[in-house]
Steps between C-alpha positions, in 0.01 A plus 500: 500500500804726512817429306821551692819598324826435679824638362728254679577164342323190630642156541332199346392383846319829564322479164388141562387591852288786366345282227412228751360758743283689248449231236499519121222384267553448127179437308525408130237399248573406139258383230608395152229452241488469124184572298283482812645164612673513833834321468666573832401656831745559782398641835756539776495658842830498684513603864831547678459569871572349836240256632403749771444782249307273262269373774440854630382627162333175390282511811400858415366394159349171618743249348576315824153340521612258228765356731283430804637260758386136469177438682382859471221591261557807285242766574 
């Protein structure tokens, strides 16, 4: 994946359009333990993308089978 650098300034609308077109994933995992006792675990996955972009990539990794249409059996 190539990184493009543009010297001209971008408007907020252009930045939001690019994020929705390409998508952004933030994956965080935190574990707090004391003397071997787990006190707190936080797992978060945040996806910011347009519905079209999300469905395109979710289908590629097999996540859309979970949301099968009613009446259809998941294969």
